[in-house]
C-alpha positions in Angstrom: -38.1 24.2 53.7 -35.3 23.7 51.8 -31.7 24.6 52.2 -29.8 25.8 50.4 -28.2 23.3 48.5 -24.5 22.5 48.7 -22.3 23.1 46.3 -20.1 20.4 46.0 -20.6 16.8 46.9 -20.6 16.7 50.0 -23.7 18.8 52.9 -23.1 21.8 54.3 -23.3 19.6 58.0 -20.4 17.9 55.9 -17.8 21.2 55.4 -19.2 23.0 58.5 -18.9 19.6 61.2 -19.3 15.9 61.7 -22.4 14.1 59.4 -25.8 14.3 61.3 -26.6 11.3 61.6 -29.6 10.1 58.5 -33.6 9.5 59.6 -33.8 6.2 57.3 -37.3 5.5 57.2 -38.1 2.1 57.0 -42.6 1.4 55.8 -43.7 -2.1 55.1 -47.3 -2.8 53.4 -48.7 -5.8 54.1 -52.5 -6.2 55.2 -51.3 -9.8 56.6 -48.5 -8.0 58.5 -49.7 -5.4 59.9 -52.9 -7.6 61.1 -50.6 -9.9 62.4 -51.3 -12.7 60.8 -47.6 -13.7 59.6 -44.6 -11.7 60.8 -42.5 -8.8 59.0 -39.8 -10.5 56.9 -39.6 -7.1 55.0 -39.0 -4.6 57.4 -35.8 -6.4 59.0 -34.6 -7.5 56.0 -33.7 -3.5 55.0 -33.0 -2.8 58.7 -29.6 -5.4 57.9 -28.8 -4.4 54.2 -29.1 -0.9 56.2 -26.4 -2.4 58.2 -24.8 -3.3 55.6 -24.3 -0.6 53.4 -23.9 2.2 55.8 -20.4 3.1 58.4 -22.0 7.0 58.3 -24.2 7.1 61.8 -27.7 6.7 60.8 -31.2 6.1 63.1 -34.1 4.5 61.2 -38.0 5.4 61.9 -40.0 2.0 61.3 -43.9 1.6 60.4 -45.7 -0.9 59.1 -48.8 0.1 57.7 -52.0 -2.3 56.1 -52.2 -1.8 51.7 -54.4 0.8 51.9 -53.6 4.3 49.5 -54.7 7.1 52.0 -52.8 4.5 55.1 -49.8 5.0 52.8 -49.9 8.5 51.6 -49.7 10.2 55.1 -47.4 7.6 56.8 -45.0 8.8 53.5 -45.8 12.7 54.9 -45.6 12.2 57.7 -42.0 10.1 57.6 -41.2 12.9 55.1 -42.0 16.6 56.7 -42.4 15.7 60.6 -40.0 13.3 60.6 -37.2 15.1 58.4 -35.8 11.4 57.0 -34.0 11.8 54.5 -34.3 8.1 53.0 -37.6 6.0 52.9 -37.9 3.2 52.1 -41.3 1.2 51.3 -41.6 -2.8 50.6 -44.7 -4.4 49.5 -47.9 -3.5 47.7 -45.6 -3.0 43.9 -47.4 -5.5 42.2 -50.3 -5.5 39.9 -53.1 -6.8 42.2 -55.5 -4.5 43.4 -54.5 -3.4 47.1 -51.2 -3.4 45.9 -51.2 0.2 45.6 -47.9 2.1 47.4 -46.1 3.1 44.0 -50.0 5.4 43.0 -49.7 6.4 46.6 -45.7 7.4 46.6 -46.6 9.5 42.9 -49.4 11.3 44.8 -46.8 12.2 47.6 -44.0 12.9 45.6 -42.7 15.9 43.3 -40.6 14.6 41.2 -40.2 10.7 40.1 -37.5 9.4 39.6 -37.8 6.6 37.4 -35.2 5.4 36.7 -34.5 3.5 40.1 -36.9 1.7 39.1 -36.5 0.7 35.5 -33.0 -0.3 37.4 -34.6 -2.3 39.7 -36.7 -4.2 36.8 -34.2 -5.2 34.4 -31.7 -6.2 37.4 -34.6 -8.3 39.2 -35.5 -10.3 35.5 -32.3 -11.4 35.8 -33.8 -14.3 38.3 -37.5 -14.3 37.4 -39.9 -13.4 34.7 -42.4 -12.0 36.9 -40.6 -9.0 37.2 -41.7 -7.4 34.6 -45.4 -6.9 37.4 -43.2 -5.3 39.7 -44.4 -1.4 39.4 -41.2 -0.3 41.5 -40.3 3.6 41.6 -38.9 6.9 43.4 -39.4 9.9 44.0 -38.1 13.3 45.6 -40.5 14.9 48.3 -38.9 18.4 49.8 -34.7 16.4 51.6 -36.6 13.1 51.4 -36.3 10.6 48.5 -38.8 7.8 48.7 -37.8 4.0 46.9 -40.4 1.0 46.5 -39.0 -2.0 46.8 -40.7 -5.5 46.0 -41.6 -7.2 49.3 -39.7 -10.6 49.6 -36.6 -10.1 51.6 -34.3 -11.7 48.9 -35.7 -9.1 46.2 -35.1 -6.0 47.7 -31.2 -7.0 48.9 -31.1 -7.5 44.8 -32.5 -4.2 43.9 -30.9 -2.1 46.7 -27.6 -3.3 45.2 -28.8 -2.7 42.0 -29.6 1.3 43.0 -27.6 2.3 46.0 -24.2 3.1 44.0 -26.6 6.4 42.9 -28.7 6.7 46.4 -25.8 9.0 48.7 -25.3 11.6 45.7 -28.9 11.8 45.7 -29.3 12.4 48.5 -26.3 15.4 48.4 -28.4 16.9 45.8 -31.4 17.4 47.1 -29.7 18.3 50.6 -30.4 16.1 52.7 -27.8 13.9 55.3 -24.7 12.3 54.1 -23.9 8.7 53.5 -21.2 7.0 53.8 -20.2 3.8 52.9 -18.4 0.2 52.9 -16.5 0.1 49.9 -16.0 -3.4 50.2 -19.6 -4.2 50.1 -21.5 -1.7 48.5 -19.2 1.4 46.9 -21.4 4.7 46.7 -20.4 6.7 42.8 -20.0 10.3 43.3 -18.8 12.7 40.6 -15.0 13.7 41.3 -14.5 17.2 41.7 -12.5 19.2 39.2 
């Protein structure tokens, strides 16, 4: 059930008390990493990026799963509805291969899609590799959770997050999620000024 929406750029918990720790879901979709064939590098890359970005308190909820649409959908629903994650960041499964189904799973569980995230991530990645047009990252909202799909390579994860993260804290404000504060010298969150 959704809480009343904030009336300004700060959520109710920020106005009425100290900010609660945000819950950030980290989902790695990889058949080989989940089978132990190779080490997951994407999850640690996301965690390190969040540590660099955020000065407000947060905890992560980590999941390493295979590239199966039903499994991804179930994991995303659980992180939103049971774990109450404010932000969920996935890595892997965004290409054109048959087993790349993370965007389909994300679309299936979200009530609102946020295509601007994917558009900006692809535009950013195109500055580095022409194959960025093959990436199908997207983002969407389920309840009070924002889900963002990222590519699988650690370098690309940081490049894409650097591009879109300035808009993430305000998006979370608008859906009644946790209030995020960033280290402005690393990445500056954009919030419209109040009149």
